[in-house]
PDB file of N, CA, C, O and CB in Angstrom:
ATOM      1  N   MET A   1      71.897  13.143  51.061  1.00  0.00           N
ATOM      2  CA  MET A   1      70.784  12.315  51.424  1.00  0.00           C
ATOM      3  C   MET A   1      70.055  12.952  52.608  1.00  0.00           C
ATOM      4  O   MET A   1      70.694  13.454  53.533  1.00  0.00           O
ATOM      5  CB  MET A   1      71.251  10.887  51.753  1.00  0.00           C
ATOM      6  N   GLN A   2      68.723  12.931  52.580  1.00  0.00           N
ATOM      7  CA  GLN A   2      67.920  13.544  53.622  1.00  0.00           C
ATOM      8  C   GLN A   2      67.697  12.555  54.769  1.00  0.00           C
ATOM      9  O   GLN A   2      67.367  11.390  54.546  1.00  0.00           O
ATOM     10  CB  GLN A   2      66.574  14.027  53.050  1.00  0.00           C
ATOM     11  N   ASP A   3      67.882  13.041  55.996  1.00  0.00           N
ATOM     12  CA  ASP A   3      67.633  12.192  57.158  1.00  0.00           C
ATOM     13  C   ASP A   3      66.130  12.097  57.394  1.00  0.00           C
ATOM     14  O   ASP A   3      65.414  13.095  57.313  1.00  0.00           O
ATOM     15  CB  ASP A   3      68.357  12.743  58.419  1.00  0.00           C
ATOM     16  N   PHE A   4      65.664  10.891  57.686  1.00  0.00           N
ATOM     17  CA  PHE A   4      64.254  10.677  57.974  1.00  0.00           C
ATOM     18  C   PHE A   4      64.145   9.981  59.323  1.00  0.00           C
ATOM     19  O   PHE A   4      64.754   8.933  59.536  1.00  0.00           O
ATOM     20  CB  PHE A   4      63.563   9.842  56.849  1.00  0.00           C
ATOM     21  N   THR A   5      63.380  10.554  60.220  1.00  0.00           N
ATOM     22  CA  THR A   5      63.170   9.936  61.520  1.00  0.00           C
ATOM     23  C   THR A   5      61.686   9.655  61.698  1.00  0.00           C
ATOM     24  O   THR A   5      60.842  10.445  61.275  1.00  0.00           O
ATOM     25  CB  THR A   5      63.704  10.838  62.662  1.00  0.00           C
ATOM     26  N   LEU A   6      61.375   8.535  62.322  1.00  0.00           N
ATOM     27  CA  LEU A   6      59.996   8.191  62.608  1.00  0.00           C
ATOM     28  C   LEU A   6      59.506   9.022  63.774  1.00  0.00           C
ATOM     29  O   LEU A   6      60.277   9.366  64.670  1.00  0.00           O
ATOM     30  CB  LEU A   6      59.850   6.692  62.906  1.00  0.00           C
ATOM     31  N   PHE A   7      58.213   9.346  63.761  1.00  0.00           N
ATOM     32  CA  PHE A   7      57.646  10.084  64.866  1.00  0.00           C
ATOM     33  C   PHE A   7      57.657   9.167  66.087  1.00  0.00           C
ATOM     34  O   PHE A   7      57.253   8.009  65.978  1.00  0.00           O
ATOM     35  CB  PHE A   7      56.202  10.587  64.534  1.00  0.00           C
ATOM     36  N   PRO A   8      58.101   9.643  67.233  1.00  0.00           N
ATOM     37  CA  PRO A   8      58.266   8.755  68.395  1.00  0.00           C
ATOM     38  C   PRO A   8      56.963   8.493  69.156  1.00  0.00           C
ATOM     39  O   PRO A   8      56.800   8.968  70.280  1.00  0.00           O
ATOM     40  CB  PRO A   8      59.281   9.348  69.344  1.00  0.00           C
ATOM     41  N   TYR A   9      56.033   7.739  68.551  1.00  0.00           N
ATOM     42  CA  TYR A   9      54.798   7.384  69.251  1.00  0.00           C
ATOM     43  C   TYR A   9      55.125   6.431  70.394  1.00  0.00           C
ATOM     44  O   TYR A   9      55.875   5.472  70.214  1.00  0.00           O
ATOM     45  CB  TYR A   9      53.769   6.741  68.276  1.00  0.00           C
ATOM     46  N   GLN A  10      54.565   6.693  71.558  1.00  0.00           N
ATOM     47  CA  GLN A  10      54.752   5.859  72.738  1.00  0.00           C
ATOM     48  C   GLN A  10      53.376   5.467  73.266  1.00  0.00           C
ATOM     49  O   GLN A  10      52.444   6.267  73.184  1.00  0.00           O
ATOM     50  CB  GLN A  10      55.589   6.601  73.835  1.00  0.00           C
ATOM     51  N   PRO A  11      53.223   4.260  73.803  1.00  0.00           N
ATOM     52  CA  PRO A  11      51.944   3.896  74.424  1.00  0.00           C
ATOM     53  C   PRO A  11      51.570   4.904  75.504  1.00  0.00           C
ATOM     54  O   PRO A  11      52.395   5.259  76.346  1.00  0.00           O
ATOM     55  CB  PRO A  11      52.014   2.475  75.022  1.00  0.00           C
ATOM     56  N   GLY A  12      50.330   5.358  75.475  1.00  0.00           N
ATOM     57  CA  GLY A  12      49.852   6.352  76.435  1.00  0.00           C
ATOM     58  C   GLY A  12      49.780   7.755  75.863  1.00  0.00           C
ATOM     59  O   GLY A  12      49.102   8.606  76.438  1.00  0.00           O
ATOM     60  N   ASP A  13      50.462   8.033  74.737  1.00  0.00           N
ATOM     61  CA  ASP A  13      50.396   9.352  74.107  1.00  0.00           C
ATOM     62  C   ASP A  13      48.977   9.618  73.606  1.00  0.00           C
ATOM     63  O   ASP A  13      48.287   8.695  73.172  1.00  0.00           O
ATOM     64  CB  ASP A  13      51.413   9.455  72.939  1.00  0.00           C
ATOM     65  N   VAL A  14      48.544  10.870  73.665  1.00  0.00           N
ATOM     66  CA  VAL A  14      47.237  11.262  73.151  1.00  0.00           C
ATOM     67  C   VAL A  14      47.459  12.015  71.850  1.00  0.00           C
ATOM     68  O   VAL A  14      48.199  12.997  71.804  1.00  0.00           O
ATOM     69  CB  VAL A  14      46.448  12.135  74.187  1.00  0.00           C
ATOM     70  N   ILE A  15      46.804  11.538  70.786  1.00  0.00           N
ATOM     71  CA  ILE A  15      46.969  12.095  69.440  1.00  0.00           C
ATOM     72  C   ILE A  15      45.719  12.868  69.058  1.00  0.00           C
ATOM     73  O   ILE A  15      44.603  12.401  69.284  1.00  0.00           O
ATOM     74  CB  ILE A  15      47.256  10.977  68.402  1.00  0.00           C
ATOM     75  N   THR A  16      45.901  14.055  68.478  1.00  0.00           N
ATOM     76  CA  THR A  16      44.804  14.804  67.890  1.00  0.00           C
ATOM     77  C   THR A  16      44.858  14.563  66.387  1.00  0.00           C
ATOM     78  O   THR A  16      45.858  14.863  65.734  1.00  0.00           O
ATOM     79  CB  THR A  16      44.890  16.338  68.238  1.00  0.00           C
ATOM     80  N   MET A  17      43.767  14.015  65.845  1.00  0.00           N
ATOM     81  CA  MET A  17      43.706  13.678  64.418  1.00  0.00           C
ATOM     82  C   MET A  17      43.142  14.854  63.614  1.00  0.00           C
ATOM     83  O   MET A  17      42.512  15.754  64.169  1.00  0.00           O
ATOM     84  CB  MET A  17      42.840  12.410  64.195  1.00  0.00           C
ATOM     85  N   ARG A  18      43.376  14.831  62.319  1.00  0.00           N
ATOM     86  CA  ARG A  18      42.868  15.876  61.437  1.00  0.00           C
ATOM     87  C   ARG A  18      41.354  15.789  61.249  1.00  0.00           C
ATOM     88  O   ARG A  18      40.666  16.810  61.235  1.00  0.00           O
ATOM     89  CB  ARG A  18      43.557  15.796  60.090  1.00  0.00           C
ATOM     90  N   LYS A  19      40.841  14.574  61.104  1.00  0.00           N
ATOM     91  CA  LYS A  19      39.402  14.375  60.907  1.00  0.00           C
ATOM     92  C   LYS A  19      38.803  13.714  62.139  1.00  0.00           C
ATOM     93  O   LYS A  19      39.446  12.863  62.753  1.00  0.00           O
ATOM     94  CB  LYS A  19      39.127  13.518  59.645  1.00  0.00           C
ATOM     95  N   PRO A  20      37.569  14.094  62.515  1.00  0.00           N
ATOM     96  CA  PRO A  20      36.959  13.494  63.704  1.00  0.00           C
ATOM     97  C   PRO A  20      36.445  12.079  63.438  1.00  0.00           C
ATOM     98  O   PRO A  20      36.106  11.725  62.308  1.00  0.00           O
ATOM     99  CB  PRO A  20      35.818  14.370  64.200  1.00  0.00           C
ATOM    100  N   HIS A  21      36.395  11.289  64.492  1.00  0.00           N
ATOM    101  CA  HIS A  21      35.790   9.961  64.480  1.00  0.00           C
ATOM    102  C   HIS A  21      34.270  10.165  64.388  1.00  0.00           C
ATOM    103  O   HIS A  21      33.793  11.226  64.789  1.00  0.00           O
ATOM    104  CB  HIS A  21      36.197   9.116  65.770  1.00  0.00           C
ATOM    105  N   PRO A  22      33.499   9.212  63.887  1.00  0.00           N
ATOM    106  CA  PRO A  22      32.043   9.388  63.812  1.00  0.00           C
ATOM    107  C   PRO A  22      31.380   9.730  65.153  1.00  0.00           C
ATOM    108  O   PRO A  22      30.294  10.309  65.160  1.00  0.00           O
ATOM    109  CB  PRO A  22      31.422   8.137  63.266  1.00  0.00           C
ATOM    110  N   CYS A  23      32.000   9.389  66.279  1.00  0.00           N
ATOM    111  CA  CYS A  23      31.434   9.741  67.587  1.00  0.00           C
ATOM    112  C   CYS A  23      31.646  11.227  67.901  1.00  0.00           C
ATOM    113  O   CYS A  23      31.033  11.754  68.829  1.00  0.00           O
ATOM    114  CB  CYS A  23      32.065   8.873  68.694  1.00  0.00           C
ATOM    115  N   GLY A  24      32.508  11.902  67.137  1.00  0.00           N
ATOM    116  CA  GLY A  24      32.740  13.332  67.316  1.00  0.00           C
ATOM    117  C   GLY A  24      34.093  13.688  67.919  1.00  0.00           C
ATOM    118  O   GLY A  24      34.464  14.861  67.936  1.00  0.00           O
ATOM    119  N   SER A  25      34.834  12.705  68.412  1.00  0.00           N
ATOM    120  CA  SER A  25      36.122  12.966  69.055  1.00  0.00           C
ATOM    121  C   SER A  25      37.261  12.993  68.046  1.00  0.00           C
ATOM    122  O   SER A  25      37.257  12.241  67.072  1.00  0.00           O
ATOM    123  CB  SER A  25      36.401  11.914  70.117  1.00  0.00           C
ATOM    124  N   LYS A  26      38.235  13.867  68.285  1.00  0.00           N
ATOM    125  CA  LYS A  26      39.466  13.891  67.489  1.00  0.00           C
ATOM    126  C   LYS A  26      40.643  13.375  68.302  1.00  0.00           C
ATOM    127  O   LYS A  26      41.764  13.313  67.798  1.00  0.00           O
ATOM    128  CB  LYS A  26      39.756  15.313  66.985  1.00  0.00           C
ATOM    129  N   GLN A  27      40.399  13.001  69.561  1.00  0.00           N
ATOM    130  CA  GLN A  27      41.439  12.556  70.476  1.00  0.00           C
ATOM    131  C   GLN A  27      41.524  11.033  70.490  1.00  0.00           C
ATOM    132  O   GLN A  27      40.514  10.350  70.660  1.00  0.00           O
ATOM    133  CB  GLN A  27      41.174  13.090  71.889  1.00  0.00           C
ATOM    134  N   TRP A  28      42.726  10.508  70.312  1.00  0.00           N
ATOM    135  CA  TRP A  28      42.989   9.064  70.341  1.00  0.00           C
ATOM    136  C   TRP A  28      44.183   8.812  71.246  1.00  0.00           C
ATOM    137  O   TRP A  28      45.086   9.644  71.325  1.00  0.00           O
ATOM    138  CB  TRP A  28      43.250   8.500  68.903  1.00  0.00           C
ATOM    139  N   ARG A  29      44.196   7.668  71.932  1.00  0.00           N
ATOM    140  CA  ARG A  29      45.303   7.272  72.794  1.00  0.00           C
ATOM    141  C   ARG A  29      46.044   6.118  72.141  1.00  0.00           C
ATOM    142  O   ARG A  29      45.419   5.172  71.661  1.00  0.00           O
ATOM    143  CB  ARG A  29      44.802   6.877  74.210  1.00  0.00           C
ATOM    144  N   VAL A  30      47.374   6.186  72.117  1.00  0.00           N
ATOM    145  CA  VAL A  30      48.196   5.111  71.548  1.00  0.00           C
ATOM    146  C   VAL A  30      48.198   3.949  72.528  1.00  0.00           C
ATOM    147  O   VAL A  30      48.541   4.113  73.699  1.00  0.00           O
ATOM    148  CB  VAL A  30      49.661   5.599  71.250  1.00  0.00           C
ATOM    149  N   ASP A  31      47.807   2.756  72.034  1.00  0.00           N
ATOM    150  CA  ASP A  31      47.783   1.561  72.865  1.00  0.00           C
ATOM    151  C   ASP A  31      49.029   0.715  72.627  1.00  0.00           C
ATOM    152  O   ASP A  31      49.658   0.252  73.578  1.00  0.00           O
ATOM    153  CB  ASP A  31      46.521   0.740  72.586  1.00  0.00           C
ATOM    154  N   LYS A  32      49.386   0.513  71.355  1.00  0.00           N
ATOM    155  CA  LYS A  32      50.592  -0.239  70.983  1.00  0.00           C
ATOM    156  C   LYS A  32      51.294   0.512  69.871  1.00  0.00           C
ATOM    157  O   LYS A  32      50.638   1.082  68.999  1.00  0.00           O
ATOM    158  CB  LYS A  32      50.247  -1.702  70.538  1.00  0.00           C
ATOM    159  N   ALA A  33      52.619   0.520  69.888  1.00  0.00           N
ATOM    160  CA  ALA A  33      53.387   1.213  68.864  1.00  0.00           C
ATOM    161  C   ALA A  33      54.382   0.250  68.232  1.00  0.00           C
ATOM    162  O   ALA A  33      54.995  -0.567  68.919  1.00  0.00           O
ATOM    163  CB  ALA A  33      54.115   2.437  69.455  1.00  0.00           C
ATOM    164  N   GLY A  34      54.533   0.355  66.928  1.00  0.00           N
ATOM    165  CA  GLY A  34      55.448  -0.480  66.160  1.00  0.00           C
ATOM    166  C   GLY A  34      55.300  -0.082  64.699  1.00  0.00           C
ATOM    167  O   GLY A  34      55.067   1.090  64.401  1.00  0.00           O
ATOM    168  N   ALA A  35      55.431  -1.034  63.788  1.00  0.00           N
ATOM    169  CA  ALA A  35      55.208  -0.738  62.370  1.00  0.00           C
ATOM    170  C   ALA A  35      53.737  -0.380  62.150  1.00  0.00           C
ATOM    171  O   ALA A  35      53.414   0.514  61.367  1.00  0.00           O
ATOM    172  CB  ALA A  35      55.618  -1.951  61.476  1.00  0.00           C
ATOM    173  N   GLU A  36      52.852  -1.092  62.852  1.00  0.00           N
ATOM    174  CA  GLU A  36      51.433  -0.746  62.886  1.00  0.00           C
ATOM    175  C   GLU A  36      51.121  -0.294  64.299  1.00  0.00           C
ATOM    176  O   GLU A  36      51.603  -0.881  65.268  1.00  0.00           O
ATOM    177  CB  GLU A  36      50.520  -1.956  62.453  1.00  0.00           C
ATOM    178  N   ILE A  37      50.310   0.756  64.417  1.00  0.00           N
ATOM    179  CA  ILE A  37      50.035   1.357  65.714  1.00  0.00           C
ATOM    180  C   ILE A  37      48.556   1.175  66.037  1.00  0.00           C
ATOM    181  O   ILE A  37      47.694   1.476  65.212  1.00  0.00           O
ATOM    182  CB  ILE A  37      50.427   2.862  65.729  1.00  0.00           C
ATOM    183  N   THR A  38      48.268   0.685  67.233  1.00  0.00           N
ATOM    184  CA  THR A  38      46.888   0.539  67.692  1.00  0.00           C
ATOM    185  C   THR A  38      46.531   1.769  68.500  1.00  0.00           C
ATOM    186  O   THR A  38      47.241   2.138  69.435  1.00  0.00           O
ATOM    187  CB  THR A  38      46.695  -0.764  68.536  1.00  0.00           C
ATOM    188  N   ILE A  39      45.415   2.410  68.130  1.00  0.00           N
ATOM    189  CA  ILE A  39      44.949   3.598  68.829  1.00  0.00           C
ATOM    190  C   ILE A  39      43.532   3.338  69.338  1.00  0.00           C
ATOM    191  O   ILE A  39      42.791   2.538  68.766  1.00  0.00           O
ATOM    192  CB  ILE A  39      44.993   4.852  67.900  1.00  0.00           C
ATOM    193  N   VAL A  40      43.165   4.027  70.423  1.00  0.00           N
ATOM    194  CA  VAL A  40      41.863   3.870  71.056  1.00  0.00           C
ATOM    195  C   VAL A  40      41.223   5.252  71.149  1.00  0.00           C
ATOM    196  O   VAL A  40      41.848   6.202  71.621  1.00  0.00           O
ATOM    197  CB  VAL A  40      41.988   3.199  72.473  1.00  0.00           C
ATOM    198  N   CYS A  41      39.961   5.361  70.690  1.00  0.00           N
ATOM    199  CA  CYS A  41      39.234   6.631  70.756  1.00  0.00           C
ATOM    200  C   CYS A  41      39.025   6.998  72.226  1.00  0.00           C
ATOM    201  O   CYS A  41      38.596   6.161  73.021  1.00  0.00           O
ATOM    202  CB  CYS A  41      37.860   6.540  69.998  1.00  0.00           C
ATOM    203  N   CYS A  42      39.326   8.242  72.586  1.00  0.00           N
ATOM    204  CA  CYS A  42      39.197   8.680  73.977  1.00  0.00           C
ATOM    205  C   CYS A  42      37.741   8.886  74.386  1.00  0.00           C
ATOM    206  O   CYS A  42      37.449   8.921  75.582  1.00  0.00           O
ATOM    207  CB  CYS A  42      39.974   9.967  74.190  1.00  0.00           C
ATOM    208  N   LEU A  43      36.818   9.023  73.435  1.00  0.00           N
ATOM    209  CA  LEU A  43      35.416   9.259  73.771  1.00  0.00           C
ATOM    210  C   LEU A  43      34.611   7.962  73.842  1.00  0.00           C
ATOM    211  O   LEU A  43      33.918   7.717  74.829  1.00  0.00           O
ATOM    212  CB  LEU A  43      34.791  10.195  72.754  1.00  0.00           C
ATOM    213  N   CYS A  44      34.699   7.127  72.799  1.00  0.00           N
ATOM    214  CA  CYS A  44      33.851   5.928  72.750  1.00  0.00           C
ATOM    215  C   CYS A  44      34.607   4.627  72.989  1.00  0.00           C
ATOM    216  O   CYS A  44      33.974   3.588  73.180  1.00  0.00           O
ATOM    217  CB  CYS A  44      33.164   5.853  71.421  1.00  0.00           C
ATOM    218  N   GLY A  45      35.951   4.645  72.986  1.00  0.00           N
ATOM    219  CA  GLY A  45      36.731   3.446  73.259  1.00  0.00           C
ATOM    220  C   GLY A  45      36.951   2.541  72.055  1.00  0.00           C
ATOM    221  O   GLY A  45      37.467   1.435  72.212  1.00  0.00           O
ATOM    222  N   HIS A  46      36.573   2.982  70.848  1.00  0.00           N
ATOM    223  CA  HIS A  46      36.781   2.186  69.634  1.00  0.00           C
ATOM    224  C   HIS A  46      38.273   2.012  69.374  1.00  0.00           C
ATOM    225  O   HIS A  46      39.042   2.969  69.463  1.00  0.00           O
ATOM    226  CB  HIS A  46      36.097   2.853  68.414  1.00  0.00           C
ATOM    227  N   ARG A  47      38.678   0.785  69.053  1.00  0.00           N
ATOM    228  CA  ARG A  47      40.084   0.474  68.760  1.00  0.00           C
ATOM    229  C   ARG A  47      40.279   0.433  67.252  1.00  0.00           C
ATOM    230  O   ARG A  47      39.431  -0.063  66.510  1.00  0.00           O
ATOM    231  CB  ARG A  47      40.511  -0.882  69.408  1.00  0.00           C
ATOM    232  N   HIS A  48      41.421   0.969  66.816  1.00  0.00           N
ATOM    233  CA  HIS A  48      41.724   1.002  65.384  1.00  0.00           C
ATOM    234  C   HIS A  48      43.224   0.778  65.210  1.00  0.00           C
ATOM    235  O   HIS A  48      44.034   1.320  65.963  1.00  0.00           O
ATOM    236  CB  HIS A  48      41.276   2.363  64.733  1.00  0.00           C
ATOM    237  N   GLN A  49      43.582  -0.020  64.219  1.00  0.00           N
ATOM    238  CA  GLN A  49      44.989  -0.283  63.935  1.00  0.00           C
ATOM    239  C   GLN A  49      45.338   0.366  62.603  1.00  0.00           C
ATOM    240  O   GLN A  49      44.653   0.156  61.602  1.00  0.00           O
ATOM    241  CB  GLN A  49      45.288  -1.818  63.908  1.00  0.00           C
ATOM    242  N   MET A  50      46.417   1.163  62.598  1.00  0.00           N
ATOM    243  CA  MET A  50      46.840   1.889  61.397  1.00  0.00           C
ATOM    244  C   MET A  50      48.322   1.668  61.148  1.00  0.00           C
ATOM    245  O   MET A  50      49.096   1.431  62.076  1.00  0.00           O
ATOM    246  CB  MET A  50      46.538   3.396  61.530  1.00  0.00           C
ATOM    247  N   LYS A  51      48.704   1.751  59.882  1.00  0.00           N
ATOM    248  CA  LYS A  51      50.121   1.744  59.551  1.00  0.00           C
ATOM    249  C   LYS A  51      50.710   3.067  60.019  1.00  0.00           C
ATOM    250  O   LYS A  51      50.037   4.098  60.010  1.00  0.00           O
ATOM    251  CB  LYS A  51      50.354   1.525  58.016  1.00  0.00           C
ATOM    252  N   ARG A  52      51.985   3.025  60.431  1.00  0.00           N
ATOM    253  CA  ARG A  52      52.650   4.221  60.952  1.00  0.00           C
ATOM    254  C   ARG A  52      52.604   5.375  59.947  1.00  0.00           C
ATOM    255  O   ARG A  52      52.352   6.519  60.325  1.00  0.00           O
ATOM    256  CB  ARG A  52      54.103   3.902  61.311  1.00  0.00           C
ATOM    257  N   ARG A  53      52.841   5.081  58.696  1.00  0.00           N
ATOM    258  CA  ARG A  53      52.850   6.130  57.663  1.00  0.00           C
ATOM    259  C   ARG A  53      51.489   6.819  57.567  1.00  0.00           C
ATOM    260  O   ARG A  53      51.420   8.046  57.486  1.00  0.00           O
ATOM    261  CB  ARG A  53      53.235   5.533  56.292  1.00  0.00           C
ATOM    262  N   ASP A  54      50.399   6.033  57.575  1.00  0.00           N
ATOM    263  CA  ASP A  54      49.053   6.606  57.497  1.00  0.00           C
ATOM    264  C   ASP A  54      48.730   7.433  58.740  1.00  0.00           C
ATOM    265  O   ASP A  54      48.104   8.488  58.641  1.00  0.00           O
ATOM    266  CB  ASP A  54      48.009   5.495  57.321  1.00  0.00           C
ATOM    267  N   LEU A  55      49.158   6.954  59.909  1.00  0.00           N
ATOM    268  CA  LEU A  55      48.904   7.693  61.141  1.00  0.00           C
ATOM    269  C   LEU A  55      49.679   9.009  61.164  1.00  0.00           C
ATOM    270  O   LEU A  55      49.148  10.028  61.605  1.00  0.00           O
ATOM    271  CB  LEU A  55      49.275   6.841  62.358  1.00  0.00           C
ATOM    272  N   GLU A  56      50.922   9.000  60.697  1.00  0.00           N
ATOM    273  CA  GLU A  56      51.707  10.237  60.659  1.00  0.00           C
ATOM    274  C   GLU A  56      51.053  11.282  59.755  1.00  0.00           C
ATOM    275  O   GLU A  56      51.107  12.474  60.058  1.00  0.00           O
ATOM    276  CB  GLU A  56      53.136   9.948  60.176  1.00  0.00           C
ATOM    277  N   LYS A  57      50.437  10.855  58.654  1.00  0.00           N
ATOM    278  CA  LYS A  57      49.738  11.788  57.761  1.00  0.00           C
ATOM    279  C   LYS A  57      48.477  12.350  58.412  1.00  0.00           C
ATOM    280  O   LYS A  57      48.131  13.512  58.200  1.00  0.00           O
ATOM    281  CB  LYS A  57      49.377  11.093  56.445  1.00  0.00           C
ATOM    282  N   ALA A  58      47.787  11.524  59.207  1.00  0.00           N
ATOM    283  CA  ALA A  58      46.509  11.921  59.801  1.00  0.00           C
ATOM    284  C   ALA A  58      46.663  12.669  61.118  1.00  0.00           C
ATOM    285  O   ALA A  58      45.686  13.223  61.622  1.00  0.00           O
ATOM    286  CB  ALA A  58      45.653  10.707  60.020  1.00  0.00           C
ATOM    287  N   THR A  59      47.862  12.700  61.685  1.00  0.00           N
ATOM    288  CA  THR A  59      48.090  13.324  62.989  1.00  0.00           C
ATOM    289  C   THR A  59      48.251  14.828  62.866  1.00  0.00           C
ATOM    290  O   THR A  59      48.984  15.320  62.009  1.00  0.00           O
ATOM    291  CB  THR A  59      49.321  12.726  63.655  1.00  0.00           C
ATOM    292  N   ARG A  60      47.556  15.554  63.734  1.00  0.00           N
ATOM    293  CA  ARG A  60      47.707  17.007  63.804  1.00  0.00           C
ATOM    294  C   ARG A  60      48.630  17.395  64.964  1.00  0.00           C
ATOM    295  O   ARG A  60      49.476  18.276  64.810  1.00  0.00           O
ATOM    296  CB  ARG A  60      46.329  17.688  63.964  1.00  0.00           C
ATOM    297  N   ALA A  61      48.475  16.746  66.120  1.00  0.00           N
ATOM    298  CA  ALA A  61      49.300  17.056  67.287  1.00  0.00           C
ATOM    299  C   ALA A  61      49.411  15.818  68.172  1.00  0.00           C
ATOM    300  O   ALA A  61      48.554  14.936  68.139  1.00  0.00           O
ATOM    301  CB  ALA A  61      48.706  18.251  68.086  1.00  0.00           C
ATOM    302  N   VAL A  62      50.483  15.769  68.963  1.00  0.00           N
ATOM    303  CA  VAL A  62      50.695  14.666  69.897  1.00  0.00           C
ATOM    304  C   VAL A  62      51.012  15.246  71.264  1.00  0.00           C
ATOM    305  O   VAL A  62      51.881  16.108  71.401  1.00  0.00           O
ATOM    306  CB  VAL A  62      51.840  13.722  69.413  1.00  0.00           C
ATOM    307  N   LYS A  63      50.290  14.761  72.284  1.00  0.00           N
ATOM    308  CA  LYS A  63      50.586  15.133  73.666  1.00  0.00           C
ATOM    309  C   LYS A  63      51.227  13.909  74.299  1.00  0.00           C
ATOM    310  O   LYS A  63      50.568  12.893  74.516  1.00  0.00           O
ATOM    311  CB  LYS A  63      49.284  15.597  74.459  1.00  0.00           C
ATOM    312  N   HIS A  64      52.523  14.014  74.593  1.00  0.00           N
ATOM    313  CA  HIS A  64      53.259  12.877  75.130  1.00  0.00           C
ATOM    314  C   HIS A  64      52.837  12.610  76.563  1.00  0.00           C
ATOM    315  O   HIS A  64      52.630  13.534  77.350  1.00  0.00           O
ATOM    316  CB  HIS A  64      54.772  13.122  75.056  1.00  0.00           C
ATOM    317  N   SER A  65      52.712  11.331  76.885  1.00  0.00           N
ATOM    318  CA  SER A  65      52.320  10.944  78.227  1.00  0.00           C
ATOM    319  C   SER A  65      53.508  11.038  79.174  1.00  0.00           C
ATOM    320  O   SER A  65      54.663  11.004  78.750  1.00  0.00           O
ATOM    321  CB  SER A  65      51.742   9.527  78.231  1.00  0.00           C
ATOM    322  N   THR A  66      53.208  11.155  80.442  1.00  0.00           N
ATOM    323  CA  THR A  66      54.247  11.097  81.462  1.00  0.00           C
ATOM    324  C   THR A  66      54.177   9.725  82.113  1.00  0.00           C
ATOM    325  O   THR A  66      53.217   8.983  81.902  1.00  0.00           O
ATOM    326  CB  THR A  66      54.081  12.243  82.524  1.00  0.00           C
ATOM    327  N   GLU A  67      55.161   9.392  82.881  1.00  0.00           N
ATOM    328  CA  GLU A  67      55.213   8.057  83.471  1.00  0.00           C
ATOM    329  C   GLU A  67      54.013   7.749  84.359  1.00  0.00           C
ATOM    330  O   GLU A  67      53.530   6.617  84.357  1.00  0.00           O
ATOM    331  CB  GLU A  67      56.477   7.905  84.269  1.00  0.00           C
ATOM    332  N   GLU A  68      53.510   8.746  85.132  1.00  0.00           N
ATOM    333  CA  GLU A  68      52.417   8.443  86.042  1.00  0.00           C
ATOM    334  C   GLU A  68      51.069   8.309  85.339  1.00  0.00           C
ATOM    335  O   GLU A  68      50.156   7.708  85.904  1.00  0.00           O
ATOM    336  CB  GLU A  68      52.331   9.506  87.091  1.00  0.00           C
ATOM    337  N   THR A  69      50.907   8.850  84.120  1.00  0.00           N
ATOM    338  CA  THR A  69      49.630   8.745  83.417  1.00  0.00           C
ATOM    339  C   THR A  69      49.640   7.684  82.341  1.00  0.00           C
ATOM    340  O   THR A  69      48.649   7.535  81.627  1.00  0.00           O
ATOM    341  CB  THR A  69      49.268  10.064  82.809  1.00  0.00           C
ATOM    342  N   LYS A  70      50.737   6.934  82.197  1.00  0.00           N
ATOM    343  CA  LYS A  70      50.841   5.915  81.166  1.00  0.00           C
ATOM    344  C   LYS A  70      49.805   4.825  81.368  1.00  0.00           C
ATOM    345  O   LYS A  70      49.684   4.259  82.454  1.00  0.00           O
ATOM    346  CB  LYS A  70      52.236   5.316  81.152  1.00  0.00           C
ATOM    347  N   GLY A  71      49.052   4.535  80.299  1.00  0.00           N
ATOM    348  CA  GLY A  71      48.074   3.465  80.347  1.00  0.00           C
ATOM    349  C   GLY A  71      46.695   3.889  80.795  1.00  0.00           C
ATOM    350  O   GLY A  71      45.774   3.072  80.775  1.00  0.00           O
ATOM    351  N   GLN A  72      46.510   5.155  81.207  1.00  0.00           N
ATOM    352  CA  GLN A  72      45.202   5.620  81.631  1.00  0.00           C
ATOM    353  C   GLN A  72      44.528   6.378  80.506  1.00  0.00           C
ATOM    354  O   GLN A  72      45.188   7.096  79.755  1.00  0.00           O
ATOM    355  CB  GLN A  72      45.316   6.498  82.875  1.00  0.00           C
ATOM    356  N   ILE A  73      43.190   6.221  80.382  1.00  0.00           N
ATOM    357  CA  ILE A  73      42.428   6.980  79.385  1.00  0.00           C
ATOM    358  C   ILE A  73      42.168   8.357  79.966  1.00  0.00           C
ATOM    359  O   ILE A  73      41.677   8.486  81.088  1.00  0.00           O
ATOM    360  CB  ILE A  73      41.078   6.258  79.001  1.00  0.00           C
ATOM    361  N   THR A  74      42.501   9.385  79.196  1.00  0.00           N
ATOM    362  CA  THR A  74      42.315  10.759  79.672  1.00  0.00           C
ATOM    363  C   THR A  74      41.088  11.365  79.072  1.00  0.00           C
ATOM    364  O   THR A  74      40.767  12.519  79.356  1.00  0.00           O
ATOM    365  CB  THR A  74      43.521  11.617  79.351  1.00  0.00           C
TER     366      THR A  74
END
């Protein structure tokens, strides 16, 4: 049996998506993490809620936040 682990999204992480948002940004910040993840566009502030599976498919890279930058828009 193959082991499957969920990607460890944490609030404050910055995600680079495969396709850009209509505002032109590919950078999103994780606001809430769970079965559904709320992300916020780093350029225009648009909020979007996605299922974890869909977000994992659309993610290109993740920059994990540190404790001192948690909750701040970068």
